[in-house]
C-alpha positions in Angstrom: 0.0 0.0 0.0 1.5 3.4 -1.0 1.6 6.4 1.4 -1.2 8.1 -0.5 -3.5 5.1 0.2 -2.7 4.5 3.8 -5.2 5.9 6.3 -4.1 8.7 8.5 -5.8 7.2 11.6 -6.2 3.6 12.5 -8.3 2.1 15.3 -6.5 -0.8 16.9 -8.8 -1.6 19.7 -12.5 -0.9 20.4 -15.3 0.1 18.2 -15.7 3.9 18.1 -18.9 5.4 16.6 -18.7 7.6 13.5 -19.2 10.7 15.8 -16.3 9.6 18.0 -14.0 9.1 15.0 -15.1 12.5 13.7 -14.3 14.2 17.0 -10.9 12.5 17.1 -10.1 13.5 13.6 -10.9 17.1 14.4 -8.7 17.1 17.4 -5.8 15.5 15.6 -6.1 17.9 12.6 -6.2 20.9 15.0 -3.1 19.7 16.8 -1.2 19.1 13.6 -1.9 22.7 12.5 -0.5 24.3 15.8 2.7 26.0 15.5 5.4 25.2 18.0 5.6 27.8 20.8 8.6 30.0 20.4 10.6 31.1 23.4 10.7 34.9 23.8 13.7 36.5 22.4 15.8 38.0 25.1 16.3 41.7 24.6 19.2 43.8 25.7 19.0 46.5 28.3 18.1 49.0 25.5 14.5 47.7 25.7 14.2 47.8 29.4 10.8 48.5 31.1 12.3 51.1 33.3 13.5 53.3 30.4 9.9 53.6 29.1 8.7 54.8 32.5 11.5 57.2 33.6 11.0 60.8 34.4 11.0 63.2 31.5 14.4 64.7 30.5 15.2 68.1 31.9 17.0 70.6 29.7 19.7 72.8 31.2 23.1 72.5 32.9 24.0 68.8 33.5 21.0 67.6 31.4 23.1 65.4 29.2 24.4 63.7 32.3 20.9 63.2 33.8 19.7 61.7 30.5 22.1 58.8 30.9 21.0 55.6 32.6 21.1 55.7 36.3 20.1 53.1 38.8 
C-alpha cells in the first residue's frame, strides 16, 4: 500500500462510533496545525521596562548627564 492510500488514523482496539471518529479527527487535525511555541527572544538593556517609564528629560546644565542611565 502506498503512502497516499494509507489511512491517517487507524483504530487498533474498540469500536468507536462515527461521531467519536469525527471528533478524534478534528482534534488530531487541529493539533497538527498548531505552530510550536517560540521562546521569547531576550532583549538587551536598551529595551528595558524602566526606560519607558522614567522621568522626562530636563534641559539645562547637566541635562546630558541626567539623560544617561542611572540606577
